[in-house]
C-alpha positions, 0 to 999 in steps of 0.5 A, a space after each residue: 874374702 880369701 877362699 873365693 880368690 884362692 878357688 878362682 886361682 885354682 880353677 885358672 890353674 886347672 884350665 891352663 893345664 887342660 890348655 897345655 895338655 890339649 895344645 901338646 896333644 895337637 902338637 904330637 898329632 901334627 908331628 906324627 902326621 907330618 913323619 907318616 905323611 906321603 910327600 912324592 913328586 913326579 916331574 918331567 926330566 929329559 926328553 930322549 928325542 925332542 921330536 917325540 912328546 912321549 920320549 919324555 922321562 918322568 922322575 918320581 922322587 919319595 921325599 917322605 920319611 918312610 919307604 914306599 913299597 909295592 909301587 906300580 905306575 899307570 898312565 891315565 889318559 885325558 886325551 892325546 891329540 895328533 894325527 889320531 885323537 886318543 880320548 878317555 873312551 867315553 868317560 869324563 874328559 880330563 884326568 881323574 880316578 876314572 880315566 883309562 890307564 895304561 900300566 907302565 912296565 915294571 922292567 928295571 922299576 924298583 918295588 921300593 923307594 926309600 926316603 930321598 930316592 928316585 927313579 925314572 919312568 917312561 910312558 913310551 908306548 908304541 900305540 902313541 906313535 900312531 898319533 904322532 905327530 902330536 899337537 896336544 897331550 893331557 895325561 896323568 902319572 898315577 903312582 900306587 904304593 904301600 907307605 911304610 907298614 900300612 897294608 891298604 895301598 894308596 894312590 896319587 895322580 900327577 896331571 900333565 899337559 903339553 903346550 907347544 912353543 913358537 919353535 914347534 916344541 911341545 913342553 910338559 906342564 903340571 896341572 891340578 887333577 880334574 875334580 
């Protein structure tokens, strides 16, 4: 009678060890992924000229644990509705990976962004002045970068739209990227 109980105890102990090893492995994977996970934020900050929607400055912050290298910025166009309409040039409406893009000039922008560092970008292109006064904007700020030592570039799109308030001013609001 004693041997079957010992076998059951050994089996229970073996299952328990496998469960602890499995949970430990999952916790390790989660820890590594949370360390190397990219955490970038893009937020509208201050308008240099409140009468112009595109004088808005956007703050790009690296909230992750690794340095971002080879950073490039672009402006993806969903639509700009004003005196003239600038759309997605026959592409699908909204902002996604296929939206037409304007490269944001690298003047004064760094090649790398260390953890907890920020830089300010502007999307104030001369072509948009033809559309002023602007009624509505649907754009995406595209950030392309290499994370740490990873040689493959990654891309994030941050979608913004404007809303006009009762005082006639346009304010920027984040919106999920169109799928």
